[in-house]
N, C-alpha and C positions, 0 to 999 in steps of 0.2 A: 546495215545500210549500204547501198551500192549506187554507183553513178554510171550512166551510159555515155561513152565518149563518142563524139563525132570525129571525123578525120581532122577537123580544126583543133579539137582538144588534144588529139594525138600529137600534132605538130607542136602545139604550145608546150605540152609536157616535155617533148624532146628538147625544147629550148630552155627548160628549167622554169617555165611559166605555168600558169594554171588558168582554167576557165572558171570564173566565179569562185575562185579560192577553193576548188575541190579538194577535199581532205585526202591525204595520201593513205590514210588508214582504211579507206573504203575499198570494196571490191571494184574491179574494173571490168566493164562489158564492152566488147567491140564486135562489129559485124563483118562477115566475109561474104561476098557475092560477086558473080560475074557481071552484073549490071548495076546501074545506079539506083534502079527502082523508082517508085513514085511516092515513097513514104517520107521523103525528105532526109533520109539518113544516107550519108556518103559512106561507102564501105571499102574495106581492103578488097582487092581483087583476088589475092592468093592467101591461103592459110599461112604460108611462111612469112608473107609480108606482115601479117598481124603478129606473129610470134616475134619477129625481129623489131617491130616498131611500136607495138602497143605500149601504153604507159605501164609502169610497174605498179602493182597493187601495194597497199600498205603492209606492214609486218605481219598482220594477221589476215590480210585480204587474199583474194583469189582472182586470177585472170580468167574471165569467161569469154571464149571465142564462139560466137553464134554463127554457124555456117549455113548459108542458105542452100536450097536444093540445087544440085548440079554435079558435074563430074570434074574433079580437080586433078588434072594430070601434072603432078608435082611431087617432089620428094619433100617430106615434112620432117624437120629436125627440131626436137624439143630439147634444148640444152639443159645442163644441170642448173643453170642460173634461172630457169623459168619454172621454179617450183610452184606448186599449187596452181597449175593450169588446167582448165576444163574445156574440152572441145564438145560443143553441143550441135548435133545435126538438127536443123529446123524443119525437116521434111516430115511427112506422115509416117514413114517407115525408114529403117536404116538404108534401104536401097535408094532412097532419094538423094543421099549425100554420099558420094563415092570418091575416096582418095585413091588414085590409081598410078601404077607404074609398071614397067615391063623389063626391068634389069634382071640379070642373072649373074652367077659367079663367073661365067666365061667372059661376059662383057665388062665386068667391073674389076676382075682380077682376084676377087675374094667373095666367098659366101656372105661375109659380114659387111660388105658394101652394097649388097643387092637389094636391101630393104626399101620399100616404098615409104615407110615411116620409121623413124628411130626415136625412141623415147628414153631420155636420160634423166629427166627431172623427177624427183620424188614427189609424191602426192599428186601425181597426174591422174586425170579422169577423162573419160570419153563416153559419150552416150549418143545412141541413135544415128550412127553413121557406119560406113564401110571402109575397110582397108583392103586393097587388092593388089596382087601382082599377076599380070596376064602373060608372063613369059611361057607358061605351060610346061610341057615335058622337055625342058631344056637344061635340067639340072637344078641346083639350089637357087631358089628365087623367093626371097622373103617378102611377105606382105608387111610385116611389122617386126621390129626388134625392141624389146623392152628390158632396159637395165635400170630399174627404178624401184624404190620401196614405196609401199602403200599405194600401188597403182590399181585403178578400178576401171573396168570396161563393162558397160551395161547396154543392152539392146544394140550390140555391134555385130557386124559381119566381118570375117577374115577369110579372104578368098585367095587360094593359090593351088599349087600342085605339090612341089617338094619344099619342105621346111617353111610352111606358111607363117607360123607364129614362133618367134624365137623368144621364149620366156627365159631370159638369160640370168637375171639376178634380182634379188629383192623379193618382197612379198607382193603377190599379184592376185587380184580377184576378178574373174570373168563371170558374168551372170546374165542369164536370158540372152545368150549370144549364139552365133552360128560360125563354125569353123569348118572349112572344106580343104581337102587335099588328099594325097595318096601316099607319099613317102616321108616318114619322119616329120609329119607336118605340125606337130607340137613338140618342140625340142628346147633344150637348155637346162639350166640348173637353178632356176628360181624356186621359191616356195609358192606354188600357184594352185589355186582352186578354180575349177571350171564347173559352175553350179547352174542347174536348170538350163542347160544349153544343148544344142544339137551339134554333134561331131559327125560330119558327112564325108564318107570315104568315096572318092571318085574313081579309083583304080586299085588293083591289088597292091598292097604294100604294108606299111606300118603306121599306126596312128601316132605313137609317141617315140621319142628318143631322148631319154632323160640322162643327165650327165653328172650326177653326184659322184664325188671322188673319194668320199670317206663316210663311214657310217655315223660319224659325229656331226655331220652337216645336217642342219634342220631344213633341208630342201626336199623337193619332190613334187610330183604332179598328182592332184586329186581330181578325178572326174566324178562329180557328185550329182545325183538326182537328175541325170541327163539322158540323152538318147544318142546311140551310135547308129547312124543310118548309112545307106549305101546307094550309089548310082548303079549303072549297068556295068557289072564287073566281068561279064562274059563267063560266068560260072567259076571265076577264080575267087580266092579267099584272101583275107588280110589278118595281120596280127595286131593285138592291142598295143604292143610296144616291143622295142628291143633296146638293149643297154648301150648307149653311146659311151658311157664310162662304167667302170667295174662295180660301182655301188649305186647304180641307178635305182630310183624308187618311184613307182607309179601305183596308184590305188584307184580302182573303179568301185564306187559304192552306190547302191540303189539305182543303177543305170540300166536302161533297156538296150540290149545288144542285138544287132541284126544277125541274120542267119549265116552270113559269110565270114564270121570270125572263125579262124582256124580252130579245130577242136582243142588243141593244146593251149590256145589263148595267146601265147607269147613266143618270141623268137630270141635265141641267145646270141645272134650276130657272130656265130662261130667262136664264142668265148666260153670260158669256164664260168658259169653264172653263180659261183658259190657265194658271192657277196651281194648279188642282186636282190632287191626287195620289190617284187611284183606281187600285188595282192588284190583280192576282190572281196566284196561283202554284199549280199542281198541283191545281186543283179538279177535281171529278168530278161525275157525274150528268148528267141530260138538260139541265140549265140551264147547264152549263159549255160555253161556245161561244166560245173565244178569237178565232176568225176573224171573228166577227160583231160584236165589241165596238166601242163608239164609239172613234174615232181618238184622242181625248184621254185615254183610259185606257191602261194598259200591263200587260204580263205580266212577271213577275219570274223571273229565274233562281234557282237554288238558293242561290247565294252572297248575292244581294241579299235573298232571302226570309229567310235565317237572321238577319238584323238585326231581324226582327220577332218572334222567339221570346221568350217571357216573360223568360228570364234576361238577354237583351240589351236588349230594348225597355223593360223596366220597371226595369232595374238601378239607374240613377242613381248619384250620387256616394257613396251609402251602401251600394252593392252589395247592394241588396235582392234576395232570392231568393224570389219569390212562390210558386213551386211547392213549395219546401221548407216554407214556412210553411203552405201549404194542406194539405200532407200530414199535418200535426199535428192537423188538425181531423177530427172524426168523419166 
């Protein structure tokens, strides 16, 4: 059971009151939009307003923030206390709801303050919207930073140039999504699966920069049943990844690779890659070239590759099933 709160209900809840005795155990639904509309629902104007002031759901409830079409030029911060939050874009496509920013490491003093959206809350979900950083070729400029367990992104777009998606920590599942960039634009040390998605390379560089620090860590990036596409690279090529840390792990499985992948597939970043775990299995397309790959990468058989499917790789002690949870999202 859920209840849709008007702005009045939000104010009352903040005062410790309720509207018609609404049960705290219920889900909470709030709207965000730039105009008041004609449907009689008063909305939060900014996404961050909703995150800061929406009533708390009950112990087993979830906060649903319904975002109306528009461009939201704001930094979105989902704190650890906002567990079980879902952002839902209400447009026809993810391009109809855009959360945008243009910070970079030079302007903020750190890569890790440049993100348009920062997600710290476990069990966060987002569907049918875009996260972008428009700083362009100005250095590190994150569209999103995710330090959260059991995070799901479905039908989302992530747009940037360098370090677009910081999959930092926790288990994360990206499905039916689009990620663009050029330099290390999927990076971090989460256990993350990118499933049935498009990874679009906009300039010669590196798709991934994974940062596992020990072979005992159950982290790494899996690009699964996806497509790696390219823009106009001017005849230049790109690598599938390079190791940010010595035990970096990245696996491409059943993915279509464009023609501009370097024949060797991977870059060693000037390091001795003895501990690096870069692997492929069953890839297709003109960029799939197992015989030419660097000798310190490897090809996986079907049995080994199955360990990286979402139900296995992201399961954990709590037996999380990200595909089942994602199926419940629009």
